[in-house]
BASEMAR-65841 format. One record per atom (N, C-alpha, C): residue in one letter; x, y, z. Coordinates in steps of 0.02 Angstrom, whole numbers, plus 50000, padded with zeros to 5 digits. Atoms other than C-alpha are relative to their C-alpha. Example, Ala and Ser with C-alpha at 12.3 -4.5 7.8 and 13.67 -1.06 7.14 Angstrom:
A500454994150000;A506154977550390;A500455006050000;S499584994149997;S506844994750357;S499615005550037;
END
This chain:
X499415003350028;X496515021549788;X500615001250044;X499454998849953;X497625027949930;X500565003949965;X499514995950034;X498565042349851;X500535003150045;X499524997449952;X499465047550011;X499944996250064;X499995003549936;X499955040350178;X500365004250052;X499674996949943;X500495046050350;X500224994350045;X499745005449957;X501615034950457;X500585002650041;X499414998649959;X502975035050590;X500504994449990;X499465005050008;X504645026450564;X500635002950031;X499394997849965;X506195027650673;X499915006850033;X500124993949963;X505405041550774;X499835006149958;X500174994450045;X504995052250622;X499314999049970;X500665000250033;X503235056250563;X500095002149928;X499934998750072;X503085055950374;X499325000049966;X500594999750043;X501715061350255;X500275000149929;X499735000650068;X502045055950076;X499434998449952;X500505001150052;X501045055549914;X500314996049944;X499745004450051;X501225042849775;X500395003549944;X499624997050056;X501775055149638;X500735001550016;X499314998749980;X503375058349737;X500424993849983;X499605005850019;X504685046949656;X500414997050057;X499635002649942;X505545045049825;X499534997050052;X500495002649952;X503945038749909;X500174992950022;X499875006649970;X504235024050026;X499414998450046;X500525002349954;X503015013650128;X500324995650054;X499735004149945;X503335005450298;X499714993049998;X500205007050005;X503274986550280;X500214996450064;X499845003849939;X503174975850438;X500284993249980;X499695006550015;X504344960950430;X499734994750047;X500245005549957;X503994943950507;X500265000550071;X499714999249933;X505124948350653;X499675005750039;X500334994549967;X504014963350693;X500335006749988;X499664993850018;X505264976250632;X499645003249941;X500284996650058;X504764989150504;X500565002549956;X499514997650049;X505754992850346;X499645004049947;X500304995950053;X505445005650209;X500174997149932;X499915002250069;X505205000050028;X499715005249953;X500264995450051;X504925010249870;X499284998349984;X500725000850013;X503075013049838;X499885000049924;X500175000650071;X502705006649662;X500525002949954;X499554997350052;X503465013149501;X499625005049957;X500294994750041;X503125028949402;X500264999549929;X499825000450071;X503235031449213;X500735001649986;X499314997950014;X504935039949222;X500524996150040;X499535004049960;X505715026949338;X500214993749963;X499755006150031;X506815013049272;X499764993950039;X500195006249967;X506354995149310;X499544995849957;X500435004750036;X505324980249255;X499354998650037;X500615001249962;X503994979949391;X499445004449974;X500574996450027;X502234986149353;X500005007550017;X500094992949987;X501885004749337;X499425000950048;X500534998549952;X500795012349472;X500214998050070;X499855001549930;X500705010149659;X499504995550033;X500555003849973;X499224998549678;X499934993349965;X500135006750028;X498764980349651;X499284998250018;X500705001949987;X496924976049632;X499994992750025;X500045006649970;X496504961049741;X499774994849950;X500245004950049;X495544952549600;X500544998049950;X499465001850046;X497074953349487;X500534995750034;X499545004249962;X498154945849624;X499724992950002;X500325006749998;X496914931349644;X499994996849931;X500025002750068;X496844929449454;X500704997949975;X499325002150018;X498734926549451;X500395004849957;X499654995250043;X499204942149354;X500645002850030;X499404997649966;X500544946449483;X500514994350011;X499575005849985;X501304928949491;X500705000649972;X499344999550030;X502754933149375;X500485004450040;X499584995749958;X503374945649506;X500044997350071;X499935003549936;X503314933049651;X499715004150058;X500304995649950;X502074943049757;X500014997050071;X500025002049930;X502204942349946;X499545004950036;X500444995449963;X500774949350053;X500365002650062;X499684997049942;X501364961450187;X499525004750035;X500384995149962;X500674972750322;X500365006749994;X499724993250004;X500924991450297;X499825003650064;X500094996549936;X501165000850461;X499855007449986;X500224993350019;X500175016350413;X499495002550052;X500474997049952;X499255028050532;X499375002549966;X500584997550037;X498125036150402;X500175000249926;X499904999750072;X497875036950215;X499525005049969;X500394995050034;X497185049250090;X499684997149937;X500385001950060;X495865045949958;X499695006349971;X500364994650033;X495135057749830;X499314997449979;X500675002050021;X493275057249797;X499925001449925;X500124999150072;X492485058149623;X500075007349978;X499944993050016;X492535077149632;X500725002650009;X499304998149992;X494405077249669;X500195002750068;X499864997649933;X494275082149852;X500364994650040;X499625004649959;X495535074149971;X499674998950067;X500275001849934;X494955064950127;X500504995450033;X499545004349962;X496075057450262;X499604995450045;X500335005149959;X495575041450352;X500514996950047;X499555002949950;X496365035450513;X499874992550007;X500065007049982;X496715017250551;X500004999550076;X500025000849928;X496345011150726;X500504994550020;X499545005049975;X497435000250835;X499794993049978;X500145006850024;X497554982650765;X499824999749926;X500145000050072;X497174988050586;X500635001449961;X499454998550046;X498374988450440;X499734999749929;X500155000450071;X498334990750253;X500414994349971;X499635005450032;X498804975550151;X500415002749942;X499564998350055;X500274977950037;X500224993749964;X499745005650039;X501084966949906;X500715001949979;X499324998850022;X502964966049883;X500114995949937;X499865003350064;X503424962049703;X500755000649988;X499294999650015;X505164958049640;X500144997449930;X499755002250065;X506084956049477;X500765000650005;X499295000349988;X507894950749495;X500165003850065;X499824996349939;X508604963749618;X499535005850015;X500484994649990;X507154975949601;X499444997650046;X500555001549954;X505894976049745;X499615006450013;X500444994349986;X504404987549767;X499384997550035;X500615001849965;X502844987749873;X499425003849968;X500614997350029;X501084990749806;X499444999450052;X500585000249956;X499494994749903;X499474995749968;X500535004350026;X498194981049880;X499335003750007;X500644996450000;X496504988449833;X499424995349984;X500625003750013;X494714982149828;X499475004949976;X500584995950018;X493074988549758;X499585000850062;X500404999049940;X492064996449899;X499344996149997;X500625004049997;X490574985949955;X499385004450000;X500574995549997;X489445000949981;X499865002649929;X500154998050069;X488545004849816;X500065007649987;X500004992850011;X488495023749843;X500625003450031;X499384997349972;X490285026349903;X500295005549956;X499704994550037;X491275041649852;X500674998149969;X499355002250024;X492785031149802;X499924993949955;X500025005550048;X493085019449656;X500364993850026;X499615005449970;X494405009049744;X500195002050071;X499864998949929;X494885007149926;X500564995450020;X499485004649979;X496435000150010;X499694994350041;X500255005849962;X496174982850084;X500245000750072;X499854999149929;X496094985750272;X499844993650036;X500085006149962;X496334970650383;X500125001650074;X499894998949929;X496364968750571;X500134993550035;X499835005749958;X496944957150707;X500625001750039;X499414998949959;X498304955850834;X500494994449990;X499475005050009;X499954947050816;X500064995950064;X499905004349942;X500204932150930;X500695001350030;X499354999349966;X501564933751058;X500384993449993;X499615006250007;X503004921451037;X499994995750061;
END
């Protein structure tokens, strides 16, 4: 489900976990710049956007996020942390050209980013959900 991430932004390496109410994720803009957005919403945080930090891909396709005007984004993350069924943490590195898909949702002036998740294809995987990892290279202008 991607409970923690490691990334670099403005020359600073950051490791952050979702329970931290100040958690931000690096979102790549169309111009190629990276900006930080709040990662989801927790129970004790004000706002109208969905609670949690994840958006299941099947719910996005089913239109359940439409009321928050979802925009797919690339998250510039170096590695992410998942917990297995026994509660053990495992870190996974992304390789060059890979990114995690995010979803920016908004309600009036509130904007937050959610990690898009999928059900793993392997039947005997140690994880219930997995971030959607995509790859490719950006075309040069």
